[in-house]
N, C-alpha and C positions, 0 to 999 in steps of 0.2 A: 504494501500500501503505499500512495508516494503523498507526500505533504504537500508538495509544491503544484504552484498554478502557474499557467503564462500569462494571467492578467494579474496588475498589481490589485493585493490585497487591501492598500489603503492608498486613497488617491493622492495624498499630501506624502507619502513616502512609497512610489511607487518602485523601489530598487527592494522591496520587500516581497517575496517570491514565497516564503515558508507560511503555511498558516499556521506553525507552531510559532513562530513570532509576530504573530497579529496584535498590536498594539492595545485594539480593544478587547482582546480577552485577556489582558493581563491583570492578575489581583496581585493588588499590592501586599495585602495585609498575611497572606498566602506564602508568598515568596518572602517576605523581612522576617515571619514569623513562626512558619510551620515548617519544619526541618522533614517530614515524614513524605512530604510529597516531590514532585519536579518541577523543573525551570527551565527552561528554552533559552536558546544562547543571545538573542535579542533582548528579552525580558531580562535575565540575567545583567545582563550590560546598562540597560535603565536603572536598576537598583541601585548597581556599585556605583554608575556616576552618580547618582544621588544621594550616598553614603558618602563618597570621596569630597564631592562640591559642598556637601555641608559642615566638612570639616575643614576645609578651607576656606568659605566665607566665615565662618565662626571665628576663625582666630586673624585671618589677613583684616577683615572689615572693622572690628572692634579696634585692634591695634593701631591701624590707620587712621582711624576717627580720633583716635587718642593722642597720637603724635601732630594730630592738623590741631585739634583742639590746645592741645600744649603750647604750639608756635602761636595760636592767636590768642596766648595770656592766661587761660582758660586753669584752674587748677584742677588737675587729675591725678593727683596723689591720692586721695579715696579710691581710686579704679583698680591702683596695683596694690592697694593692700590685702593682706590675706584675709580670708573668711574664716573666722573661728570655731564657726560653728561646721566648717566643712573637715576640719582636724588635721590639713596639710596646708603647707604654705601656696595657696594658690590665689594669685589674685582674683580679683571681684571680675576682674573684666575679662578672666578668661573662666567662668565657671559655666555659661554653656555648654561651650566648646568642649570640656571637660565633661560634663556628663552625656554630649552627644557621643564624645568619641566614646567611651564606657559601652554605650547602647548599640552602637553600631558595630562593635566588636564581637557581639553577639549575633547581630544581625547579617554581620559580614559572613558568619562560620553557617548559619542557615541557609543563605542563597549560595555560597558555594558546595553546601551536602547537596542540594535542590539540583545544582549545575551537575556533579558529577552524576548523580543517579539519573538524572536523564541520560546523560551521556555514554553511558552502563561503564562509568570507573567506579573504581573503588570510593565508597565516598569518607573514607580513613583521610585521606589527601585533603579534605578540607581542616582537617587539625592546623593545617600551616599558619592558616589567616591567626590562629590563635599564638602562634609562634611570638610576636611583638610583646602580646601583652603578658606571657609569660616572662619572657625574658625584663621588662618594666618592672616585673612584681619582684624578680629575683634582684636587680637592679637597686632598688626600693628598700629591699631587706638588708643589702647588702651597705649601701648607704648610712642608713640607719646606724647599723652598727658601728660604723666609721664613725659618724656624727658622733656617737654616744659616748666612744672611747675617746674621740679628739679632746670632747669637753670634760671628759675624766683626765687626761694630762693635764690639760692646762689649769683645772682645779689644783691637781696633785703639785703641779710646779707653785704656784700661787700659794699652795699652804705652805710647800719647804720653804720658800722665800721668805715668809712672814715667821717662821721658828726661826729661821739663822739670822733674821735682825733681832727679832724677840731675845734669844739667847748672847746678842752683841750688846743689848741696850740702846740701839737705835732702830727702833721697828720705824716709826714716822718718817724720818729720814730716809730707811731703807725702802718703804712702801712708795714713799712718791718717788723713787727713783727706782723704783723695780718697772724691767720692761716690759712696754705690752704685751706680748704674748703669755707673760707669765700671769697678768692679772687676766687675762681674758679678752678678748675681742670685745672694742666698744662700739654701738650700734652712735654714728650721728645726732642721734635726736636721743639715744635714751641709754640705758644701762647694758650691760654686757647680754648676749643672749642666752636662754636657758638652755640647760641638756634636751628638752624638746625640743627645744626651736631648733636647735644644731643640728640634732637626731633626724630632723624632719628634714631639714634644709639639703644635709649630706643625702639622703633617700633620693628626693625629687632629684635634685641634681646627678645623680648617674641613672636615675630610672630614665627621664625625659630623653639623654641623648641614645643608650638603648634601645627603646620605642621606635623613638625617631628614624633611625637605622635599618632596624630590621623593617620597621614599616613599608619603607623606600622600597626593600628588596621584593617584599612579599606583593605590594604593587607590580613591579615588574611580571612577577609570576602569571599576578592573575590577568593580564594584559595581554600577555605573550602565549600563554599557555590555557587557562582557564575561559577564558572570553572567547579563544577560536577554537575551542570543541566542536565538532558539528553536532547537530541536532539528531540525537538517537545512536550519537557512534559511530555512523556510518557516512564518510567521504572524508574529501581533505582538510585539513585545518586551515580555515581563513575567516578574518574579519567579516562580518556583516550577514546579511541573509539570502543573498540574490543568487543568482545561477549565474553559471558564466556562460560565456557565446557556445561554448559547446553541449553543453547541458542544455542548453533551450532547444539546440538544431535537434537532438536527439530526442527532447519533449515531445517537439511539434514532429517529429517522425513517428514515432509511438502514436501520436493521436490522429492522425492522419487515414 
C-alpha cells in the first residue's frame, strides 16, 4: 500500500506528497506527550522546530530586550537577580527559558520515540536526547560538591589566620591585613557568599556548559539522522516529503 499521491495534499505546501505528512492530520498533543504512538517525518520536524525555536526565543529575546533597556538607562538589575523560590541561582529573566527547556526535554524524547517507532527503528535510541540533561545533572552535582569544598577551604583558611593572629596578640591588625581569599570572596554589594550560594553557583557554572555543548551535538544528530528517516522505514534518507522525479515517473507509469 502506497501513501504517496501525484497531486498535492496541501495547496500551500505542494511539495508534500505523502499522506502521512499531511499537516491537517497532525495531532500536537499526541506528538508531544504520548510516547505510545507513531509520528511521520514532517510532523516530527514541525514539533522539533517548535521546541527549538521556543528555546531560542525565550533566551535571546529577554536578554536582547534587557540589553537595549540597559543602554536606554533603565535599571534592569532586578531582572538579573536570582529567584530565591526556585532554589538555584537562576536570573528571573531566564526563568521561562529554564522551565520551557525542562518540559521540552521530555517532549523531545516523546517525539523521538514516536519517530523511531514509525520508522521501524529501535525506540531505545530516543534516550540519546536525554544525554544533555543527564550530563547537566552530573555537572551540577559535581559543581555543588566543588563549590562547597571551596567554601570550606576558605573558611578553614580564615579560621587558621585568625588563630595565628590571636596567638600573636595582634588579632585586629592581622585580620585587617589578611588577604582577601583568606576571608572569603566578597560581593561588591554585600557580605561574602554563603556555602549554599557558592555550591549552587558552582553547580550551575559546570552544568550549563555541559548541557549546552552536548545539546549541540544532539541537535546535529536529530537534524542529520532522525529527521531524515524515511516514513515507514523504507526508502532513502532525505529531507522533506516530496517524491523524486524518478519516483513520480514510476508512479505515473503504474497508474497509467
